[in-house]
C-alpha positions in Angstrom: 12.0 -15.3 7.8 10.9 -14.7 4.3 8.3 -11.9 4.1 7.9 -11.9 7.8 8.9 -8.3 8.6 5.3 -7.0 8.5 3.6 -10.2 9.9 2.1 -10.1 13.4 1.0 -13.4 14.9 -2.1 -12.9 17.0 -2.6 -15.4 19.9 -6.0 -14.8 21.5 -9.4 -16.4 21.9 -11.7 -16.3 18.9 -14.9 -16.7 20.7 -17.9 -14.3 20.8 -16.9 -12.9 24.2 -13.5 -11.7 23.0 -14.8 -10.1 19.7 -15.0 -6.6 21.3 -11.2 -6.8 21.8 -10.3 -8.9 18.7 -11.8 -6.5 16.2 -9.9 -3.4 17.3 -6.7 -5.4 17.8 -6.8 -6.6 14.2 -7.8 -3.2 12.9 -4.9 -1.5 14.7 -2.3 -3.9 13.2 -3.7 -3.2 9.7 -4.1 0.5 10.2 -0.4 0.8 11.1 0.6 -1.1 7.9 1.2 -4.6 9.3 -0.4 -7.9 8.5 -2.2 -9.8 11.3 -1.8 -13.6 11.1 -4.5 -15.6 12.7 -4.8 -19.4 13.0 -8.3 -19.1 11.6 -7.0 -18.0 8.2 -6.2 -21.6 7.3 -9.1 -24.1 7.6 -7.6 -27.4 6.2 -9.1 -30.1 8.5 -6.2 -32.3 7.5 -3.6 -30.0 8.9 -3.0 -30.4 12.7 -3.8 -27.2 14.5 -0.4 -27.1 16.3 1.4 -27.4 13.0 -0.6 -24.5 11.6 0.3 -22.3 14.6 4.0 -23.2 14.4 4.0 -22.3 10.8 2.4 -18.9 11.4 4.8 -18.2 14.3 7.8 -19.0 12.1 6.5 -16.6 9.4 6.0 -13.7 11.8 8.6 -11.4 13.2 6.1 -10.0 15.7 3.7 -11.8 18.1 0.9 -10.4 20.2 -0.3 -12.8 23.0 -3.4 -12.0 25.1 -3.4 -14.1 28.3 -6.5 -12.4 29.7 -8.8 -15.3 29.0 -6.6 -18.1 30.4 -8.2 -18.0 33.9 -11.1 -20.1 35.1 -14.1 -17.8 35.5 -16.2 -20.0 37.8 -15.8 -22.8 40.3 -14.9 -26.1 38.6 -13.9 -24.5 35.3 -10.5 -25.5 33.9 -7.8 -23.0 32.9 -7.5 -22.3 29.2 -3.9 -23.1 28.3 -3.8 -22.7 24.5 -2.7 -19.0 24.8 0.3 -19.7 27.2 1.3 -22.7 25.0 1.4 -20.5 21.9 3.3 -17.9 23.7 5.8 -20.5 24.8 6.2 -21.7 21.2 6.9 -18.1 20.0 9.4 -17.5 22.8 11.1 -20.8 22.0 11.2 -20.0 18.3 13.1 -16.9 19.1 15.4 -18.5 21.7 16.4 -21.6 19.8 16.5 -20.3 16.2 19.3 -18.8 14.3 19.4 -15.8 12.0 16.5 -13.4 11.6 14.2 -15.4 13.9 16.5 -14.4 16.8 15.1 -10.8 16.3 11.5 -11.8 16.9 9.5 -9.6 19.3 6.5 -10.3 21.5 3.9 -8.2 23.3 2.0 -9.9 26.1 -1.4 -8.6 27.0 -3.5 -9.1 30.2 -6.6 -7.6 31.8 -4.9 -6.7 35.0 -1.3 -6.0 35.9 0.5 -8.9 37.5 -2.5 -11.3 37.3 -0.6 -13.5 34.9 1.8 -14.4 37.7 -0.9 -16.7 39.2 -0.7 -19.0 36.1 2.6 -18.3 34.3 4.9 -17.3 37.1 8.0 -17.7 34.9 6.9 -14.4 33.2 7.7 -12.5 36.4 9.6 -9.3 35.6 8.4 -9.4 32.0 6.8 -6.3 30.5 3.1 -6.9 30.3 0.5 -4.5 29.0 -2.8 -4.5 31.0 -5.7 -3.3 28.8 -8.5 -3.7 31.4 -10.8 -5.2 28.8 -11.1 -1.7 27.3 -10.8 -1.8 23.5 -9.6 1.8 23.3 -6.9 1.1 25.9 -5.9 -2.1 24.0 -5.5 0.0 20.8 -3.2 2.4 22.7 -1.0 -0.4 24.0 -0.7 -2.2 20.7 -0.1 1.1 18.9 2.7 2.1 21.3 4.4 -1.3 21.0 4.3 -1.3 17.2 5.7 2.2 17.0 8.5 1.4 19.5 9.4 -2.1 18.4 8.4 -2.2 14.7 8.9 1.5 13.9 5.3 1.9 12.7 4.2 5.4 11.6 3.4 7.2 14.9 -0.3 8.1 14.5 -2.2 8.6 17.7 -4.2 6.0 19.5 -7.2 8.3 19.4 -6.9 8.6 15.7 -6.8 4.8 15.3 -9.8 4.4 17.6 -11.8 7.0 15.6 -10.9 5.2 12.3 -12.0 1.9 13.8 -15.4 3.3 14.8 -15.8 4.8 11.3 -14.9 1.5 9.7 -17.4 -0.4 11.9 -20.2 2.0 11.1 -19.5 2.0 7.3 -19.1 -1.8 7.3 -22.4 -2.3 9.2 -24.3 -0.2 6.8 -22.8 -2.0 3.8 -23.7 -5.4 5.2 -27.2 -4.3 5.9 -27.6 -3.1 2.3 -26.3 -6.5 1.1 -29.0 -8.3 3.1 -27.2 -9.5 6.2 -29.2 -9.7 9.4 -28.0 -7.9 12.6 -27.2 -11.3 14.1 -25.1 -12.3 11.0 -23.3 -9.0 11.2 -22.6 -9.4 15.0 -21.1 -12.9 14.3 -19.5 -12.0 11.0 -16.4 -14.2 10.4 -13.2 -12.5 11.6 -11.3 -13.5 8.4 -13.8 -11.8 6.2 -13.9 -8.8 8.5 -10.1 -8.7 8.4 -10.2 -8.5 4.6 -12.7 -5.7 4.7 -10.5 -3.8 7.2 -7.5 -4.3 5.1 -9.2 -2.9 2.0 -10.6 0.0 3.9 -7.3 1.0 5.6 -5.4 0.7 2.3 -7.9 2.9 0.5 -7.7 5.4 3.3 -3.9 5.5 3.2 -3.9 6.0 -0.6 -6.3 8.9 -0.3 -4.5 10.6 2.6 
């Protein structure tokens, strides 16, 4: 698993509805000194999406899988199965690999405790963190897991939440100065935002 020790594969929706959780999730990983790996970071149309995901999983010692958006939200709507599929690939990579990949670790997120059993009952008795769709609670859960399983520096969840709010305010003002509209900022590409977060958190660590 060359250069994988700081990589965290993030398996979640990338739609507008999930952005209030995705942004603090990515920020927390970066602020603790790790590297979030998202399938959106590679956009080669000639590369099958599943191959891209498998490659990212293989390159990442850690995986965070949010199953909170798998469920149908209204009558007649189908379940969203991409997230359980990617979780299965990550678990399979650990189970059937040799060497360092056998040490892969996963965090599974949900909105409510035990709701996942309705769709992925094989995960019964697994440790699932329920964030309640609360971004500050999500930060706390991801922070605790990375400190415990990846030996991240144990700064408080409240400190990370405060830093995230500072970053978002500073980034908003910067983008306004550069001529972006409020709508463009609201829908700012997550990969570009991730790069801005990385530079901001690295600068902050150097000046600490």
